[in-house]
C-alpha positions as CSV (number, residue, x, y, z in Angstrom):
1,M,0.0,0.0,0.0
2,A,1.4,3.4,-1.0
3,K,2.0,6.0,1.7
4,K,-0.8,8.6,1.8
5,K,0.5,12.0,0.8
6,K,-0.8,15.3,2.2
7,L,-1.9,16.5,-1.2
8,D,-3.8,13.3,-2.2
9,T,-7.2,15.0,-1.8
10,V,-6.1,18.0,-3.7
11,A,-4.8,15.8,-6.5
12,E,-8.1,13.9,-6.6
13,V,-10.1,17.1,-6.9
14,L,-7.9,18.4,-9.7
15,R,-8.3,15.1,-11.6
16,D,-12.0,15.2,-11.1
17,M,-12.0,18.7,-12.6
18,G,-10.1,17.5,-15.7
19,F,-6.6,18.7,-14.7
20,R,-3.6,16.5,-14.5
21,A,-2.0,16.3,-11.0
22,E,1.5,14.8,-10.7
23,H,3.0,14.4,-7.3
24,T,6.4,16.0,-7.2
25,E,9.1,17.1,-4.7
26,L,9.8,20.9,-4.8
27,A,12.7,22.9,-3.5
28,G,13.6,22.2,0.1
29,G,12.0,18.7,-0.1
30,R,8.4,20.1,0.1
31,E,5.6,18.0,-1.2
32,G,3.9,19.4,-4.3
33,L,1.7,18.8,-7.2
34,R,2.3,19.9,-10.8
35,S,-0.5,20.7,-13.2
36,A,-1.4,23.0,-16.1
37,T,-4.2,25.1,-17.5
38,G,-4.4,26.8,-20.8
39,G,-0.8,25.8,-21.6
40,V,0.6,27.3,-18.4
41,T,2.2,24.9,-15.9
42,F,1.7,25.6,-12.3
43,D,2.5,24.0,-8.9
44,I,0.7,23.5,-5.7
45,V,2.8,23.1,-2.5
46,A,1.7,21.8,0.8
47,G,1.8,24.5,3.5
48,N,1.3,24.5,7.2
49,E,0.1,21.6,9.3
50,T,-1.7,21.3,12.6
51,E,0.1,19.5,15.5
52,K,-1.7,16.3,14.3
53,G,-0.4,16.6,10.8
54,V,-3.5,17.9,9.2
55,L,-2.8,20.2,6.2
56,R,-4.0,23.8,6.9
57,D,-3.2,25.5,3.6
58,V,-1.7,25.1,0.1
59,T,-0.1,27.6,-2.2
60,F,-0.7,27.7,-6.0
61,F,2.1,29.3,-8.0
62,T,3.5,29.8,-11.4
63,S,6.3,31.8,-13.0
64,F,6.7,33.5,-16.4
65,D,10.0,34.2,-18.0
66,L,9.0,37.3,-20.0
67,P,10.6,38.4,-23.2
68,G,10.0,42.1,-22.5
69,E,9.1,44.6,-19.9
70,V,5.7,44.7,-18.3
71,G,6.2,48.0,-16.4
72,D,4.2,48.3,-13.3
73,L,2.0,45.3,-14.1
74,A,2.6,43.6,-10.7
75,S,1.6,46.7,-8.8
76,E,-1.4,47.4,-10.9
77,W,-2.5,43.7,-10.8
78,N,-2.2,43.6,-7.0
79,Q,-4.3,46.8,-6.6
80,Q,-7.1,45.5,-8.9
81,K,-7.3,41.8,-8.0
82,R,-8.0,39.8,-4.8
83,F,-6.8,36.4,-3.7
84,A,-3.7,36.1,-5.9
85,R,-0.6,38.2,-5.9
86,V,1.9,38.9,-8.6
87,F,5.5,39.9,-8.1
88,H,8.9,40.0,-9.7
89,R,11.6,37.4,-8.7
90,D,14.8,37.7,-10.6
91,K,13.8,38.1,-14.3
92,N,10.5,36.2,-13.8
93,L,7.0,37.3,-13.0
94,V,5.5,35.1,-10.3
95,M,1.8,34.6,-9.4
96,E,0.9,33.0,-6.1
97,M,-2.4,32.2,-4.4
98,D,-2.9,30.8,-0.9
99,L,-5.8,28.5,-0.1
100,V,-6.7,28.0,3.5
101,L,-8.2,24.6,4.3
102,P,-10.7,23.7,7.0
103,A,-9.5,22.1,10.2
104,Q,-10.6,18.6,9.5
105,A,-8.7,15.4,8.8
106,A,-8.8,15.9,5.0
107,P,-9.4,19.1,3.0
108,A,-13.0,19.7,2.0
109,K,-13.3,18.9,-1.7
110,S,-15.7,21.8,-2.3
111,I,-13.1,24.3,-0.9
112,V,-10.3,22.8,-3.1
113,R,-12.6,22.9,-6.1
114,E,-13.7,26.5,-5.6
115,G,-10.0,27.5,-4.9
116,T,-8.9,25.8,-8.1
117,D,-11.7,27.5,-10.1
118,N,-10.6,30.8,-8.7
119,W,-6.9,30.1,-9.5
120,N,-7.8,29.1,-13.1
121,R,-9.8,32.3,-13.7
122,L,-7.1,34.5,-12.3
123,L,-4.3,32.8,-14.1
124,Q,-6.2,33.0,-17.5
125,D,-6.8,36.7,-16.8
126,L,-3.1,37.3,-16.0
127,V,-2.1,35.5,-19.3
128,A,-4.5,37.8,-21.2
129,T,-3.2,40.8,-19.5
130,L,0.4,39.8,-20.2
131,R,-0.4,39.3,-23.9
132,T,-1.9,42.8,-24.0
133,Q,1.0,44.4,-22.2
134,L,3.7,42.7,-24.3
135,A,1.9,43.5,-27.5
136,Q,1.9,47.2,-26.5
137,A,5.6,47.2,-25.5
């Protein structure tokens, strides 16, 4: 029997929604999932746990290596949008979104589903915004 991973419920919800969900180990040995939407790869990393090992939150994130300047896009995005934040790291534009999970033994599938829907909408909006910004540059 395979060891149960913290992100198994999250992976199950993603697959039920038609996303791929590959377990992976991210920097620092943290458990993660890799997926994609609209041609953009993203990761989900396990966050904090309770004393009993119950997962309390996850973070969705992706990074864009941009061919040109996007000016104050991160600042403007963060002023206009909720839930996800955009920032520059090195030469990349990074988008992150935290999802707080209920204090039960396994994450509520409805909360993971709603969070994934929100992430997908925000990510697609960011991609459209980037296309517009880069076309004007």
